[in-house]
C-alpha positions in Angstrom: -24.0 -15.2 1.0 -20.9 -17.4 0.9 -21.6 -20.9 -0.4 -21.0 -23.5 2.3 -18.8 -25.5 -0.1 -16.7 -22.5 -1.1 -15.9 -21.4 2.5 -14.2 -24.7 3.2 -11.9 -24.9 0.1 -8.3 -23.7 0.0 -8.3 -22.9 -3.7 -11.2 -21.7 -5.9 -11.4 -20.8 -9.6 -12.4 -17.2 -10.2 -15.4 -18.3 -12.3 -17.0 -19.7 -9.2 -16.8 -16.5 -7.2 -19.2 -13.6 -6.6 -19.0 -10.3 -4.8 -20.5 -11.8 -1.6 -17.5 -14.1 -1.2 -15.3 -11.4 0.4 -14.8 -13.3 3.8 -13.2 -16.2 1.9 -11.3 -14.6 -1.0 -11.0 -11.0 0.0 -12.2 -7.9 -1.8 -9.9 -8.2 -4.9 -10.7 -11.9 -5.4 -14.5 -11.4 -4.9 -14.7 -8.5 -7.3 -12.7 -10.2 -10.0 -15.0 -13.2 -9.7 -18.1 -10.9 -10.0 -16.6 -9.2 -13.1 -15.7 -12.6 -14.7 -19.2 -14.1 -14.1 -20.8 -10.9 -15.5 -19.0 -11.1 -18.8 -16.4 -8.3 -18.3 -13.0 -8.8 -19.9 -10.9 -10.2 -17.0 -7.8 -12.4 -17.2 -8.5 -15.9 -15.8 -7.4 -16.6 -12.2 -7.6 -18.9 -9.2 -7.6 -17.8 -5.6 -5.9 -19.2 -2.5 -8.6 -18.5 0.1 -8.4 -17.4 3.7 -8.7 -21.0 4.5 -5.3 -21.6 2.9 -3.9 -18.6 4.8 -5.3 -20.0 8.1 -3.9 -23.4 7.3 -0.4 -22.0 6.8 -0.6 -19.9 9.9 -1.8 -22.9 12.0 0.7 -25.3 10.6 3.6 -22.9 11.1 2.5 -21.8 14.6 3.7 -18.3 14.0 0.8 -16.1 15.2 1.9 -15.8 18.8 5.3 -14.6 17.6 3.6 -12.2 15.2 1.6 -10.6 18.1 4.8 -10.4 20.3 6.5 -8.5 17.6 3.6 -6.1 17.2 3.5 -5.4 20.9 7.0 -4.0 20.7 5.8 -1.2 18.3 6.0 2.4 19.6 3.1 4.2 17.7 5.3 7.4 17.7 8.2 5.7 15.9 8.0 4.5 12.3 11.4 2.8 12.9 9.9 0.4 15.4 7.1 -0.4 12.9 9.7 -1.3 10.3 11.6 -3.4 12.8 8.5 -5.4 13.9 7.5 -5.9 10.2 11.0 -7.3 9.4 10.7 -9.8 12.2 7.4 -11.0 10.9 8.5 -11.1 7.3 11.3 -13.4 8.4 8.9 -15.7 10.2 6.9 -16.3 6.9 10.2 -16.8 5.0 11.4 -19.5 7.4 8.3 -21.8 7.0 7.4 -23.8 3.9 3.9 -24.0 2.5 2.5 -27.4 3.6 3.0 -30.2 1.0 -0.7 -30.9 0.4 -1.4 -27.3 -0.3 1.6 -27.0 -2.6 0.2 -29.9 -4.6 -3.2 -28.1 -5.0 -1.4 -24.9 -6.1 0.6 -26.8 -8.7 -2.5 -28.4 -10.2 -4.4 -25.2 -10.5 -1.3 -23.3 -11.8 -1.0 -25.9 -14.7 -4.7 -25.6 -15.5 -4.5 -21.8 -15.5 -1.7 -21.9 -18.1 -3.1 -24.8 -20.1 0.0 -26.8 -19.3 2.2 -24.3 -21.1 4.9 -22.0 -19.9 3.7 -18.5 -19.1 3.6 -15.7 -16.6 1.2 -15.0 -13.8 0.5 -12.1 -11.5 0.3 -12.8 -7.8 -2.0 -10.3 -6.0 -2.9 -10.0 -2.3 -6.6 -9.8 -1.5 -7.3 -8.9 2.1 -10.7 -9.5 3.7 -11.0 -5.8 4.7 -9.5 -4.6 1.5 -11.5 -3.0 -1.4 -14.6 -2.7 0.8 -17.1 0.2 0.7 -15.9 1.7 4.0 -12.2 0.9 4.0 -9.5 1.8 1.6 -6.3 -0.2 1.9 -4.7 1.3 -1.2 -1.3 -0.5 -1.7 -1.5 -2.0 1.8 -0.5 -5.5 0.6 1.8 -6.7 -2.1 1.4 -7.6 -5.8 4.0 -9.4 -7.9 3.9 -9.3 -11.7 5.4 -11.7 -14.3 6.0 -14.6 -11.9 7.7 -17.1 -14.1 7.6 -20.7 -12.5 6.4 -22.8 -9.6 9.3 -22.0 -7.3 8.8 -18.3 -7.9 5.1 -18.7 -7.4 5.4 -20.4 -4.0 7.9 -17.6 -2.9 5.5 -14.8 -4.0 2.5 -16.4 -2.3 4.4 -16.4 1.0 5.5 -12.9 0.5 1.9 -11.9 -0.2 0.8 -13.5 3.1 3.6 -11.8 4.9 2.7 -8.4 3.4 -0.4 -8.5 5.6 2.1 -7.4 8.3 4.0 -4.7 6.3 4.8 -1.7 8.5 2.2 0.3 6.6 -0.5 -2.4 7.1 0.3 -2.7 10.8 0.1 1.0 11.3 -3.1 1.3 9.3 -4.9 -1.3 11.3 -3.7 0.1 14.6 -5.1 3.5 13.6 -8.4 2.3 12.2 -9.1 -0.2 15.0 -8.9 -3.4 12.9 -7.8 -6.5 14.7 -4.5 -8.0 13.4 -5.8 -11.5 14.0 -9.2 -11.0 12.4 -8.0 -9.5 9.1 -7.0 -12.4 6.8 -5.4 -12.6 3.4 -6.3 -14.4 0.2 -4.0 -14.5 -2.8 -5.1 -14.1 -6.4 -3.0 -16.0 -9.0 -4.0 -14.5 -12.4 -2.8 -14.9 -16.0 -0.4 -12.1 -16.7 -1.4 -9.5 -19.4 1.8 -8.2 -21.1 0.5 -4.6 -21.1 1.5 -2.3 -23.9 -0.7 0.4 -22.2 -2.3 0.5 -18.7 -4.0 2.8 -16.3 -6.7 3.5 -13.7 -10.2 4.7 -14.1 -12.7 6.3 -11.7 -16.4 6.4 -12.7 -16.9 9.7 -10.9 -14.3 12.5 -10.5 -12.5 11.6 -7.2 -11.6 15.2 -6.6 -15.1 16.6 -6.4 -17.7 13.8 -7.0 -18.7 15.2 -10.4 -20.4 12.7 -12.7 -17.5 12.4 -15.1 -15.4 9.3 -15.8 -11.7 9.9 -15.2 -9.3 7.7 -17.2 -5.5 7.9 -16.7 -3.1 6.0 -19.0 0.6 5.3 -19.5 2.9 3.2 -21.6 3.8 -0.2 -20.2 2.8 -2.1 -17.0 0.5 -0.5 -14.6 2.7 -0.5 -11.5 4.2 2.8 -12.6 0.9 4.7 -12.4 -0.5 2.9 -9.4 2.7 3.7 -7.5 2.7 7.3 -8.7 6.2 6.8 -10.3 5.1 8.5 -13.6 2.5 11.2 -14.3 -0.1 9.8 -16.6 -2.2 11.3 -19.4 -5.6 12.2 -17.8 -8.9 12.3 -19.7 -12.3 13.5 -18.5 -15.3 11.9 -20.1 -18.8 13.3 -19.9 -20.8 10.3 -18.7 -24.1 11.4 -20.3 -22.6 12.0 -23.7 -19.6 9.6 -23.5 -17.4 12.3 -25.0 -13.9 13.4 -23.9 -14.2 16.9 -22.5 -10.7 17.5 -21.1 -7.2 16.2 -21.6 -4.0 16.6 -19.8 -1.0 15.0 -21.7 2.1 14.3 -19.7 5.7 13.5 -20.5 6.8 9.9 -19.9 10.4 9.0 -20.4 10.4 5.3 -19.3 8.0 2.4 -18.7 8.0 -0.9 -17.0 8.1 -4.0 -19.2 8.4 -7.7 -18.5 12.0 -8.7 -17.7 13.8 -11.6 -19.4 13.6 -13.6 -16.1 10.2 -12.3 -15.1 9.4 -9.4 -12.9 9.4 -5.8 -14.3 12.3 -3.8 -15.6 12.5 -0.2 -16.8 12.8 0.6 -20.5 13.4 4.0 -22.1 10.7 5.4 -24.3 11.8 6.9 -27.7 12.1 10.6 -27.6 9.5 11.2 -30.3 6.9 9.3 -28.2 7.6 10.9 -24.8 5.4 14.0 -25.1 2.5 12.8 -27.3 -0.9 11.3 -26.3 -0.2 7.7 -25.5 -3.6 6.1 -26.2 -6.1 7.1 -28.9 -9.3 8.8 -28.1 -11.3 5.9 -29.5 -9.5 3.4 -27.2 -10.0 5.8 -24.2 -13.7 5.9 -24.9 -13.8 2.1 -25.1 -12.1 1.9 -21.7 -14.6 4.4 -20.3 -17.6 2.5 -21.6 -16.4 -0.6 -19.9 -16.1 1.4 -16.7 -19.6 2.8 -17.1 -21.0 -0.7 -17.5 -19.2 -1.9 -14.4 -20.7 1.1 -12.4 -24.2 0.2 -13.7 -23.6 -3.5 -12.6 -22.5 -2.5 -9.1 -24.9 0.4 -8.8 -22.1 2.6 -7.3 -19.0 4.6 -8.3 -16.1 2.3 -8.9 -12.3 2.5 -9.1 -10.7 0.1 -11.7 -7.3 -0.9 -13.0 -7.1 -1.7 -16.8 -4.5 -2.7 -19.4 -4.3 -3.3 -23.1 -2.5 -6.1 -25.0 -2.8 -6.6 -28.7 -5.5 -3.9 -28.8 -7.7 -5.7 -26.3 -8.8 -4.1 -23.1 -8.7 -6.1 -19.8 -9.8 -5.2 -16.3 -7.4 -6.5 -13.6 -9.0 -4.9 -10.5 -12.3 -3.2 -9.5 -13.4 -1.8 -6.1 -15.9 0.7 -4.7 -14.6 4.2 -4.4 -14.0 4.9 -0.7 -13.1 8.6 -0.6 -14.3 11.4 -2.8 -13.0 15.0 -2.3 -15.2 18.1 -2.1 -13.2 20.3 -4.3 -14.8 22.7 -6.8 -14.4 22.0 -10.5 -13.4 25.7 -10.9 -9.9 27.0 -10.1 -9.5 29.6 -7.4 -8.8 33.1 -8.7 -6.0 35.3 -7.5 -8.6 37.7 -6.0 -9.6 34.9 -3.5 -6.0 34.6 -2.2 -4.4 36.9 0.3 -0.6 37.0 0.0 1.9 34.4 -1.3 3.6 33.9 -4.6 3.0 30.8 -6.7 6.0 28.6 -6.5 4.7 25.3 -8.1 1.6 24.0 -9.9 0.4 20.5 -10.4 -2.7 18.4 -10.3 -5.1 19.1 -7.3 -5.6 15.6 -6.1 -7.2 16.1 -2.6 -8.9 19.4 -1.8 -8.3 21.8 1.1 -5.6 24.3 2.0 -2.8 23.9 4.6 0.4 25.6 5.6 3.5 24.1 7.1 7.3 23.6 6.9 8.6 21.6 3.9 10.2 18.2 4.7 11.7 16.6 1.6 11.7 12.8 1.8 13.8 10.4 -0.3 13.7 6.7 -0.3 16.0 5.2 2.3 15.5 8.0 4.8 13.8 7.2 8.2 10.2 8.2 8.1 10.7 9.6 11.6 12.1 12.8 10.0 8.6 13.7 9.0 7.0 15.4 12.0 3.4 16.5 12.9 2.5 19.5 10.8 5.1 19.1 8.1 4.4 19.4 4.4 5.6 16.1 3.0 7.4 16.7 -0.3 8.6 13.6 -2.2 9.1 12.3 -5.7 6.2 9.9 -5.1 4.6 8.3 -2.1 4.8 4.6 -1.4 2.5 2.4 0.7 5.2 2.2 3.5 4.8 6.0 3.9 1.2 6.0 5.2 2.2 6.5 8.8 4.2 9.6 7.9 1.5 10.8 5.5 -1.0 10.8 8.4 1.3 13.2 10.3 1.6 15.7 7.4 -0.7 18.7 6.9 -0.2 18.5 3.2 1.5 16.4 0.5 3.2 17.4 -2.7 4.8 15.0 -5.2 6.8 15.3 -8.4 4.9 12.5 -10.1 1.5 10.9 -10.0 -2.1 11.5 -11.2 -5.6 11.7 -9.7 -5.6 8.0 -9.0 -2.1 7.4 -7.7 -1.3 6.2 -4.2 -0.7 9.7 -2.8 -4.0 11.0 -4.2 -6.1 8.1 -2.9 -4.6 8.1 0.6 -4.7 11.9 0.9 -8.4 12.0 0.1 -9.1 9.3 2.7 -7.0 11.2 5.3 -8.6 14.5 4.3 -5.2 16.0 3.7 -4.6 18.6 0.9 -2.5 17.1 -1.9 -0.9 18.3 -5.1 0.6 15.6 -7.4 2.5 15.7 -10.7 4.3 19.0 -10.2 7.4 17.6 -11.9 9.9 19.5 -9.8 8.7 19.8 -6.2 11.8 18.0 -4.7 14.1 20.3 -6.6 12.3 23.6 -6.3 11.3 23.5 -2.6 13.8 23.7 0.2 13.7 21.9 3.6 12.3 24.0 6.4 10.7 26.7 4.2 7.1 27.5 4.9 4.6 26.9 2.0 0.9 26.8 1.6 -0.6 23.9 -0.4 -4.0 24.3 -2.1 -5.2 20.8 -3.0 -8.3 22.2 -4.6 -6.4 24.1 -7.3 -3.1 22.2 -7.5 -1.1 25.2 -6.4 1.8 25.6 -4.0 2.4 29.1 -2.6 5.5 30.4 -0.8 4.8 31.5 2.7 1.5 31.4 4.7 -1.6 32.4 2.8 -5.3 32.0 3.2 -8.4 32.5 1.1 -9.9 35.9 1.9 -13.4 34.5 2.4 -12.3 31.8 4.8 -14.1 31.9 8.2 -12.2 31.8 11.4 -11.3 28.2 12.1 -11.9 28.6 15.8 -15.6 29.7 15.5 -18.2 26.9 15.3 -20.1 27.2 12.1 -22.7 25.3 10.2 -21.4 22.6 8.0 -20.8 23.7 4.4 -23.6 23.1 1.9 -23.6 19.5 0.9 -21.8 18.7 -2.4 -24.2 15.9 -3.2 -25.6 15.1 -6.6 -27.9 12.1 -6.1 -31.6 12.9 -5.4 -32.5 11.8 -1.9 -36.1 11.8 -0.7 -37.2 13.7 2.4 -38.4 11.4 5.2 -40.3 11.9 8.4 -38.0 9.4 10.1 -34.7 11.0 11.0 -31.8 9.4 9.2 -28.3 9.7 10.6 -24.9 8.2 10.0 -22.5 6.0 12.1 -19.0 7.4 12.3 -15.7 5.8 13.4 -12.9 7.8 11.7 -12.7 11.5 12.6 -10.5 12.0 9.5 -13.5 11.2 7.3 -15.9 13.5 9.1 -15.7 16.4 6.6 -16.4 14.0 3.7 -19.3 12.2 5.4 -20.8 15.4 6.6 -21.7 16.3 3.0 -24.4 13.6 3.1 -27.9 15.2 3.6 -28.2 13.4 6.9 -29.7 14.6 10.2 -26.5 14.2 12.1 -24.4 11.4 13.7 -26.4 8.7 15.4 -23.3 6.8 16.6 -19.7 8.1 17.1 -17.7 5.2 18.5 -15.2 6.5 21.1 -13.3 3.2 20.8 -11.9 4.4 17.5 -10.8 7.7 19.2 -8.8 5.6 21.6 -7.1 3.6 18.9 -6.6 6.6 16.5 -5.6 9.3 19.0 -4.3 7.5 22.1 -2.9 4.0 21.2 -2.5 3.0 24.8 -4.6 1.7 27.6 -6.1 4.8 29.3 -5.1 3.6 32.8 -1.5 3.3 31.6 -1.6 6.9 30.4 -3.0 8.1 33.7 -0.4 6.1 35.7 2.3 8.0 33.9 0.8 11.3 34.9 -0.6 12.1 31.4 -4.3 12.3 32.3 -4.6 15.8 30.7 -3.0 14.5 27.5 -5.7 11.7 27.4 -8.5 14.3 27.8 -7.0 16.7 25.2 -6.5 14.0 22.6 -10.0 12.6 23.0 -11.5 16.1 22.8 -9.5 16.7 19.6 -11.0 13.6 18.0 -14.6 14.4 19.1 -14.4 18.0 18.0 -13.3 17.1 14.5 -16.6 15.3 14.0 -18.7 17.8 16.0 -17.3 20.7 13.9 -17.9 18.9 10.6 -21.5 18.2 11.4 -22.3 21.4 13.4 -25.1 22.3 14.2 -26.5 18.8 13.5 -26.4 16.6 16.6 -23.6 14.1 17.2 -24.2 11.2 19.6 -20.9 10.0 21.2 -21.1 6.5 22.6 -18.6 6.2 25.5 -16.0 3.5 25.3 -17.2 -0.1 24.9 -14.0 -2.1 24.5 -14.1 -5.6 26.0 -11.4 -6.9 28.4 -9.6 -8.8 25.7 -9.5 -5.7 23.5 -8.2 -3.5 26.3 -5.5 -6.1 27.1 -4.2 -5.8 23.5 -3.6 -2.1 24.0 -0.1 -1.0 24.9 0.2 -1.3 28.7 -3.2 -3.1 28.9 -2.1 -6.4 30.4 -1.4 -4.7 33.8 -5.0 -3.5 34.2 -7.2 -6.2 32.6 -8.4 -9.6 33.8 -8.7 -12.6 31.6 -12.4 -13.4 31.0 -13.7 -16.5 29.4 -16.6 -14.6 27.8 -15.7 -10.9 27.5 -18.7 -10.3 25.2 -20.9 -10.4 28.2 -18.2 -9.6 30.8 -16.8 -6.4 32.3 -17.8 -3.8 29.7 -19.9 -0.7 29.3 -21.5 0.8 32.4 -20.3 -1.9 34.7 -16.7 -0.8 33.9 -17.4 2.9 34.5 -18.7 2.5 38.0 -15.9 0.1 39.0 -13.2 1.6 41.2 -10.7 -0.1 38.9 -11.7 2.0 35.9 -13.7 5.0 37.2 -10.7 7.5 36.8 -10.4 6.6 33.1 -14.1 7.2 32.5 -13.9 10.5 34.3 -11.3 11.5 31.7 -13.8 10.7 28.9 -16.4 12.8 30.6 -14.0 15.7 31.0 -13.1 15.5 27.3 -16.8 15.7 26.4 -17.2 18.7 28.8 -14.2 20.4 27.1 -15.7 19.9 23.6 -19.1 21.2 24.6 -18.0 24.2 26.7 -14.4 25.2 25.9 -14.8 24.5 22.1 -18.5 25.5 21.9 -19.7 22.2 20.3 -23.0 22.1 22.0 -24.2 19.5 19.4 -22.4 16.7 21.2 -24.7 14.3 23.2 -23.7 11.2 25.2 -24.8 7.5 24.8 -24.0 4.9 27.4 -23.4 1.3 26.2 -24.4 -2.0 27.9 -26.7 -0.6 30.5 -27.7 -3.4 32.9 -29.1 -1.7 36.1 -30.8 1.4 37.3 -28.2 1.6 40.1 -25.2 2.0 37.7 -27.2 4.6 35.8 -27.6 6.6 38.9 -23.9 6.4 39.7 -22.9 7.5 36.2 -25.4 10.4 36.2 -23.7 11.6 39.4 -20.3 11.3 37.8 -21.5 13.3 34.7 -23.0 16.0 36.9 -19.7 16.2 38.9 -18.0 17.5 35.8 -20.9 19.8 34.7 -22.8 17.6 32.3 -26.5 17.9 33.1 -29.4 16.6 31.0 -31.4 19.5 29.5 -32.7 21.1 26.3 -29.3 21.1 24.6 -27.8 17.9 26.1 -29.4 14.6 25.7 -28.5 11.3 27.3 -28.9 8.1 25.3 -28.9 4.5 26.5 -28.0 1.7 24.2 -30.8 -0.9 24.2 -29.0 -4.1 23.7 -29.6 -6.1 26.9 -33.0 -7.7 27.3 -33.4 -6.1 30.7 -33.5 -2.8 28.9 -36.8 -4.0 27.2 -38.3 -5.6 30.3 -37.6 -2.5 32.5 -38.0 0.1 29.7 -40.5 2.2 31.8 -38.1 2.4 34.7 -35.1 3.2 32.4 -37.1 6.0 30.7 -36.8 8.1 33.9 -33.0 8.4 33.4 -32.6 9.0 29.7 -34.0 10.9 26.7 -33.4 8.4 24.0 -32.8 4.7 23.5 -30.6 3.5 20.7 -31.1 -0.1 19.7 -28.0 -2.1 19.2 -29.5 -4.8 17.0 -26.4 -7.1 17.0 -26.1 -7.5 20.8 -29.9 -7.4 21.3 -30.3 -10.3 18.9 -27.4 -12.2 20.4 -28.7 -11.9 24.0 -32.4 -12.4 23.1 -31.6 -15.6 21.2 -28.8 -16.8 23.4 -26.8 -17.0 20.2 -23.1 -16.0 19.8 -23.1 -13.6 16.9 -19.6 -14.8 15.9 -20.6 -18.5 15.7 -20.5 -19.7 12.1 -22.5 -22.8 13.1 -25.4 -21.0 14.6 -25.3 -18.3 11.9 -25.7 -20.9 9.2 -28.5 -22.5 11.1 -30.4 -19.1 11.1 -30.3 -18.4 14.9 -28.6 -15.1 14.5 -31.2 -13.0 12.6 -32.5 -9.6 13.7 -35.7 -10.4 11.9 -36.6 -13.1 14.4 -40.1 -12.6 15.8 -38.8 -12.4 19.4 -36.3 -9.7 18.6 -38.9 -7.7 16.6 -41.4 -8.1 19.6 -38.7 -6.6 21.9 -38.1 -3.7 19.6 -41.8 -3.0 19.2 -42.4 -3.1 23.0 -39.5 -0.7 23.6 -40.8 1.9 21.0 -44.3 1.7 22.5 -43.2 2.2 26.1 -40.6 4.9 25.3 -43.2 6.9 23.3 -45.7 6.6 26.1 -43.1 8.1 28.5 -42.1 10.9 26.1 -38.8 9.3 25.1 -37.4 8.6 21.6 -36.0 5.5 20.0 -33.3 5.1 17.3 -31.3 2.2 16.0 -27.7 2.1 15.1 -27.2 -1.5 14.1 -26.6 -2.8 10.5 -29.9 -4.6 10.1 -31.9 -1.8 8.5 -29.4 -1.5 5.7 -29.1 -5.2 5.2 -32.8 -6.2 5.3 -35.2 -3.8 3.5 -38.2 -5.6 5.2 -36.6 -5.0 8.6 -36.2 -1.3 7.8 -39.9 -1.2 6.8 -40.9 -2.9 10.1 -39.0 -0.2 12.1 -40.8 2.6 10.2 -44.2 0.9 10.8 -43.4 0.7 14.5 -42.8 4.4 14.6 -39.0 4.5 15.2 -37.8 8.1 15.5 -34.4 7.7 13.9 -32.3 5.2 11.9 -28.5 5.6 11.9 -26.6 4.0 9.0 -23.1 3.4 7.7 -22.5 6.2 5.2 -22.2 3.9 2.2 -25.8 2.6 2.7 -27.3 6.0 3.5 -28.9 6.8 0.1 -30.3 3.3 -0.7 -31.7 2.9 2.8 -33.2 6.3 3.0 -35.2 5.5 -0.2 -36.5 2.4 1.5 -37.6 4.5 4.5 -39.3 7.0 2.2 -41.1 4.2 0.4 -42.3 2.6 3.6 -43.6 6.0 4.9 -45.5 6.5 1.7 -47.1 3.1 1.9 -48.2 3.8 5.5 -49.6 7.2 4.4 -51.6 5.6 1.5 -52.8 2.9 3.9 -54.0 5.5 6.4 -55.8 7.4 3.6 -57.6 4.3 2.4 -58.7 3.4 5.9 -60.2 6.9 6.4 -62.1 6.8 3.2 -63.6 3.3 3.7 
């Protein structure tokens, strides 16, 4: 938990920080503090907290202007993204940091450098960055070798402004993050003058194998992080701590500290360009530090490291957010039908895709990259994320397994080959190629693996590539999903299906506009088709396991923020308990949009054959609205039956009081523990004051009594009960309570699946032993 003193301060020394301080200092700041306090070799730092960011935003009064600029963005045009971002960057540049905050920065800067002259690194640390379920690789800016106070103030403002880079705006729009809720802290860290640097993953990011992957280069680390050079790559067997594979690459230049700060390029002597850059002994030393960090966090980690005067330092660590499913073995020619090999490189993100080549160079408009293109470039940059998301495959000249292109491609689920050395020269614009990201091969023309099944036929999900032992439980354990692009990856978990697929994220990722605005323009079928596309991606990945789609549950303020939303949405003082969920669906003002959702579900189930999709209704208040919605569903051909189940979210106290009546109209209840706690306790879940006072807590006896009553009544009427809130993964004792009450299913965020399933298994075992003892007494 964040210390009450820490959360009010604008500047904090890294020694005081722990991993739980993310809301105040961001992912990077919190992880550096955790590493420092645990004795790992980390350069000293201080952090400007989100309180400092809020103070600057409030004193400058620029947030309304920022949101005005964002509203002008056309989601189909990268040029409008760039234009909006430029307006916002100018806003930050036009306003000075308040004098009292400047004074605090100066004092901490002098302490950091012991009153001497020196250089610092200024690193952005966003509150949604470096988290277990969100990768923001390269989303915000970092500045190296900052030389004096004036330069420091300038770089701090630029870091704050980078929260609104075109790439960051686009990413948040697609992932459904609020621009106003994501805040930025800034890490000011002693600068290591790196002779060597690199990146390390404590599992193989390509296939999840339990090997440590270390990549290293000459000079400062920006070249490898940005994919500007192809690093040496080492595979270390974690059990033996021995190097088992090497890939030595040519490096002709490196970044070094410039005379006036910053970074400049310097040529590498010819006799050093093609040799191994870092000794085996030093690579193993780096790997051992990584192994210890993984043990400390108890999860796979991604780290940036550097070496100065033979000493290894860690400058960043974060949980790995995306792991590919590629095989460790190369495909053989016998598996491939047609196509000549035109290029080879490093397979960085698995999968195979065919498309037309689009060669991109810095300075070109990103709009040249169309849906379905194979993006070919020297290296990808963070600004290119919107275009990367449109590409069916990505091929680069430079880069390694941990470069920007590799990380983003794995998160997007896009095949990627990096480090080819010559893709931009060998390939031609418009030619058709096939990219195999599993093997690192680019073929001329369209090819496919001979054993590949027909993509149009529903098939069972591939066998899980999952190495951690997971116990079997009587309680079903499912996962919560929001991003269809991650469905293939998450489907590898040995789960029982998807307990919650949030359709709101389908609207933000696939539509980007208010549904009624789309319908008004005569594009209702487009709305249906795009929603169906997103739903089917998840359904196909998990098939035949069930997928429970919760229909849209935006609140009026969230709908208003959508493009075209202001015309259709009222202003509500308390939208959390306003016009949302079922009350919206039955209203004449929104009914047509909800019917499009139902038609999309019908299309997925019948036209695409995904009979594993079920429906869950949010914020159910009355039996009357349930009857109306049931009639609407039946009007498009959705009838409850053996292969189609209807769920109600149980999040309003009336669901508990009238459980027996509601049981007649649904098959399952799914407890939304956040809203149920909020409404049972009369406590705003977003209130910091009430939260600190302990009012908002799912473990409250009243909330537990409500859940216990619901399970008892539902079971008596032949219904089932699940839970999709975060409480079971946060509080082990709450998870045990649910098991003891006989809950049928627990649905979790993917990153908590293994740990929580073990808690469930342990609780079930204790119940069994208790029952055995009672019988024998």
